[in-house]
N, C-alpha and C positions, 0 to 999 in steps of 0.2 A: 710816487710813482713819481719820476722826474723826466726830464723832455731834455729830446734832443732837439739841435738845431743845427742844421749841415749845411755851409753856403759851399758852391760851385760850380767853372764851369761858363766866362763871361761871354766865351764864346758860338755860347750858345742860341739861339734863336728863342722865339718866343712873343705873344703878343705886350707893346710894351706901354697899351692904353693901365689908364690908372683902376687900381684892383679897392672895392669895397673892403676894408680888413675881415667884416661883418660878414663878405661873399664869397674872403680864402680859401680853400680847398678844401677837406673833412679829410682825415686822417681813416682808410679804409679800410687800409690792412696794419695796424696794432703793432707795434716791438715797441718791446716793456724791455730798458736797458739798464735792468735791476742790476745782474750779474758783473757789471760792468762798473760797478760807480763806486767800486771800491779801486779799482786803478784799468781805468780807460784809456789809458796806453795802449792795454790788450787788442784796441778796436781796430788797428789795423797791423796790416803783419808785417815782419821786418822786409823782406822784397816791394811790397810797396814804399813803400818806406825807401827804401833806398831807388828806386825807379823815378821818386821824388829829389833827392840827391841830399834824403835826410839824413841823419842822424838813428841809427833805430834805437838809444839809450835817451830814451822822452823821460819827461820829470814830469808824473803823477802831482793832481792835485787832489783827491777824493774831499777832501772841504771846503772846496773856493763856494762861497755865497759873494752876492750883489748888491747891492741898496741901490734903487736912483729913485727914491720918492716914492709915496706914500701907496701909491699901489704898482710901483714893481719893483719887487724884488722877488729874488732869483737862489733857488739849492740849482750850482753848476759847477759841479764836481766837470777835471777835464784835465788836458796833458798839454807839455808842449815841447816840441819838436824842432833841432836849431840845427839848419842846412851845415854840411860836410863842406871837409874843405876852406876855400878863401872866400867862399856867400856869403853873401850881406843878407840874409831873411829867416826867419823864423814862423813855425803854423801850427796856435795854440786851436783842441779842441775843447770844447763845453756843452757838456748835458746841460741840457736849460728848462727847470721847471718852471712854466707860465702860472699855476695854479691856480692864481692869488693877484696876474696881472688880466685886466680889464680884454685886452686882445690875447687871444689863447696860443697855445704852438706857432704852428708857421704866419694862423691870422700877424702875428704882432712883428716878422718883417714888412708885412705891407703897410700894418703900423705906424712902422717907419722910416717908408718913402713918404708917409704921409703929411709928416711933420716933419722931414729936410733932416732926419739922421741920416739915410743916407741917399744918395746922387742917384743908383739910379736901385730898382725890384726886380730881381728876370726865370720869370720860371722858368726848368729842365723837370727832367725824368733823372729818374732814376734806374737803370735799366732793368728794365724787368718787374715795377715796384710804383705801376700806376696808383697806386693807397698809398704812398707815402707821400705828396707834397714835395715838392724840391722850391728853393731858390734859388740866385747867385747875388748880391747883395756887393754893394761897395759904397767910401765912403767917398769919396775921390773921383772924379775925369779916369785915372786912369790905373793901373791893376796893383799897381803898390799897397790898395792894402783893397782887399776882398776876401770872401764873407760865402760856406755853398751853406746852404740849412736844410734839414730833411723833418720831416715832418712825422715824430714815433707813435706818438699817439696825439689826441685832445689836448694836450697839459705842455707834452713836452716834445722838446726839438733839439738836433744835433746839429751845432753851431760848430766850425771850421773856418779862424780864421788866419789868411798869410798876411804877411808883416815883411817889404821889401826895402829895403836900405835906396836900393840902387832901382827901378824899377823893370828890372831886363830879365825877368824869370818864370815870365808866365801865370802870372799869381790866383787866375780864376781857374783857367786848366787842372792849376798843381789841386786846390783847394775840390775843385770835380773829384778829380782821382780818387785824395785821398777818402771822400767823403764816399764813395760805391761800392770801396776797400770795408771801411766801417760796416753801413747798412749790409756790403754783403756776410760780415761775420755775425750780425747778431740776428737774420736769416738761418745760415747755416749751424749755429745755435740752437735758435729755437725749433729749427727740424725735430735737431739728434736730441733735447730735451724734450719731445713732443707737447712743447706749450704751442 
């Protein structure tokens, strides 16, 4: 099974106190993304991409994986969208499998804050999905880099990362919007298939 980590919505409130990764909220309404791993671009509808000034022609990368050290090997099929027009930013989606990591699913984001990988990690809630904990994570103090991570299962997380050369597009709001749309797609897919 693959994991989805989604990062979004830097402007959302939430506790800024440190959260022990081992005490991170658990996924209570799992969403299996397996039917989308061959082309994760299908998770975000065209109208949502256009609302966020992204080209609907995403570039899928179903075989992407990362090796970040002995305990950090991730399968992470994904998709990348470029901004339309003269904008200079892009968004990457990854479905991450943290089953080989000490810190599983959404807990990995809190671990990233604890170790200094992220400058800031804040919880937020995908509308109607309290059982899928989510965070916004930033590498920097500004919004030129912003992630939205959503826990899909114990091991899997959905992650959206926006990188903005000019820091003028409200990166966290955009990643949040994209993450919410992807979760909605997964929910509707499971309802139709009866799983």
